[in-house]
C-alpha positions in Angstrom: 54.0 80.3 -6.0 51.9 80.8 -2.8 51.3 77.3 -3.0 54.6 75.4 -3.9 55.9 77.7 -0.3 52.9 76.0 1.5 53.9 72.5 0.4 57.1 73.0 0.9 56.6 73.7 4.4 53.9 71.1 4.8 56.3 68.4 3.4 58.9 69.9 6.0 56.7 69.4 8.4 55.6 66.2 7.7 59.2 65.2 7.3 60.2 65.9 10.9 57.4 64.8 12.1 58.2 61.2 10.0 61.8 61.4 11.9 60.6 62.0 15.2 58.0 59.0 15.1 60.8 56.8 13.2 62.9 57.7 15.8 60.7 56.8 18.8 60.0 53.3 16.9 63.6 52.8 17.1 63.9 53.3 20.5 60.4 51.2 21.2 62.3 48.0 19.3 65.4 48.6 21.7 63.3 48.9 25.2 60.8 46.4 24.0 63.3 43.9 22.7 65.9 44.0 25.5 63.1 43.9 27.8 61.4 41.1 26.5 64.3 39.3 26.4 65.2 39.7 30.1 62.0 39.3 31.3 61.2 36.2 29.3 58.3 38.0 27.5 57.0 36.6 24.1 54.7 39.9 24.9 57.6 42.2 24.8 59.5 40.7 22.4 56.7 40.7 19.4 55.8 44.7 20.8 59.7 45.1 20.0 59.5 43.6 16.6 56.3 45.3 15.3 58.2 48.6 16.3 61.3 47.9 14.0 59.1 46.8 11.0 57.2 50.4 12.2 60.8 51.4 11.1 61.0 50.2 7.7 57.5 51.5 7.0 58.8 55.0 8.0 61.9 55.1 6.1 60.0 54.4 3.1 57.9 57.1 3.7 60.3 59.4 4.7 62.0 58.5 1.3 58.8 58.9 -0.5 58.6 62.5 1.1 62.2 63.3 -0.1 61.1 62.3 -3.6 58.2 64.3 -3.6 60.0 67.6 -2.1 62.6 67.1 -5.0 59.6 66.3 -7.3 60.8 63.1 -8.5 58.3 60.7 -10.7 55.5 59.6 -8.4 54.8 56.4 -10.1 58.5 55.5 -9.2 57.5 56.3 -5.6 54.2 54.4 -5.8 55.9 51.3 -7.2 58.6 51.2 -4.2 56.1 51.9 -1.3 53.8 49.1 -2.8 57.1 46.8 -3.2 57.7 47.9 0.9 54.2 47.4 1.9 54.2 43.5 0.4 57.8 42.6 2.4 56.5 44.5 5.4 53.3 42.6 4.8 54.8 39.0 4.6 57.1 39.6 8.0 53.9 40.7 9.8 52.3 37.5 9.0 55.4 35.2 9.6 55.9 37.0 13.1 52.2 36.4 13.9 53.0 32.8 13.3 55.4 33.0 15.6 53.9 34.7 18.4 51.0 32.2 18.5 52.9 29.0 18.1 55.5 30.8 21.1 52.3 31.9 23.2 50.6 28.0 23.0 54.2 26.9 24.0 54.2 28.8 26.7 50.8 27.9 28.0 51.0 24.1 27.8 54.4 24.1 29.8 53.1 27.0 31.9 55.9 29.2 30.9 56.0 32.4 33.4 57.1 35.7 32.1 58.8 38.2 34.6 57.7 41.5 35.2 59.3 43.7 33.3 59.2 47.6 34.8 60.9 49.1 31.3 58.8 47.0 29.4 55.6 48.7 31.5 57.2 52.1 30.8 57.6 51.9 27.4 54.2 50.6 26.6 52.6 53.7 28.8 54.1 56.0 27.3 53.2 55.2 24.1 49.6 54.7 24.8 49.8 58.3 25.5 52.0 59.7 22.3 50.6 57.4 19.4 47.1 59.3 19.3 48.8 62.7 19.3 51.0 61.2 16.0 48.3 59.9 14.5 46.1 63.0 14.6 49.2 65.6 13.7 50.2 62.9 10.5 46.1 62.6 9.3 46.1 66.4 9.1 49.2 66.7 7.1 47.9 63.8 4.9 44.8 65.2 4.1 46.3 68.9 3.4 48.9 67.4 1.3 46.8 64.6 -0.9 48.8 62.0 0.9 46.9 58.6 1.5 50.4 57.0 2.4 50.8 59.5 5.4 47.4 59.0 6.5 47.5 55.4 7.2 51.1 55.6 8.3 49.2 57.5 11.2 46.4 54.8 11.6 49.0 52.4 12.0 50.2 54.8 15.0 46.9 54.1 16.1 47.3 50.2 16.1 50.6 50.7 17.8 48.2 52.3 20.7 46.2 49.2 21.0 49.5 47.1 20.8 50.9 49.0 23.7 48.0 49.0 25.6 48.0 45.2 25.4 51.7 45.0 26.6 50.5 47.4 29.2 47.4 45.0 30.6 49.9 41.8 30.6 52.4 43.5 32.1 50.5 44.7 34.9 48.3 41.5 35.3 51.8 39.7 35.8 53.1 42.2 38.4 50.1 42.6 40.3 48.7 39.4 40.4 51.6 37.1 39.4 49.3 35.3 36.6 51.7 33.0 34.9 49.4 32.9 31.9 48.9 36.7 31.5 51.9 37.2 29.1 51.2 34.6 27.0 47.4 35.6 26.5 48.1 39.1 26.1 50.6 38.1 23.3 47.5 36.1 21.2 45.2 39.1 21.6 48.6 41.1 20.3 48.8 39.0 17.3 45.1 40.5 16.1 46.6 43.4 15.4 49.7 42.5 14.2 48.0 40.2 11.9 45.5 42.5 10.5 48.4 45.3 9.9 50.3 42.8 8.2 47.5 41.4 6.0 46.4 45.0 5.1 50.0 45.7 4.0 50.6 42.7 2.3 47.2 43.4 0.3 47.8 47.0 -1.2 51.6 45.6 -2.1 49.9 43.1 -4.3 48.1 45.4 -5.4 50.7 47.2 -7.0 52.5 44.3 -7.8 
């Protein structure tokens, strides 16, 4: 009985953490995308679009945790998660190709992005918040024996790296007015997006 009560509490805490995390990603998506479009920044647009995909991943994990709370068939939940990983992986890889192409075009045409104060602010907030979410999810995931929750925490660290890249690119544009900073930083961002996409794609294929 005690174990069941403890598990219920852990699942509830995990759900609250995921709700907060997914809500933040929705905010990050809106600010990143709108700021990127206004400033003409492929870096911020890519950051915002990746946050949207994190919403999908977070939503899948919330669904899984809710199913676990109601003791649904774990095989059904696992298959759905694999399918979601495959879709997200494909979209992330496609986003990587898009960012590379647009960044190269901007470098060739000397297209510069305007400074985005809202973009710098959201990136700074993410750098501070993401490690906290990572540690929280890893601790809960280990207690629940949920690899998916632990992996989702690692996605938060990837998001922190991406936010740091956005921050550096935005600051270089603001401080030195380097026209190429946004596009070069976006190409660095591709490494994180593509790595995350390939991992999700491979994970999804294993369950296909």
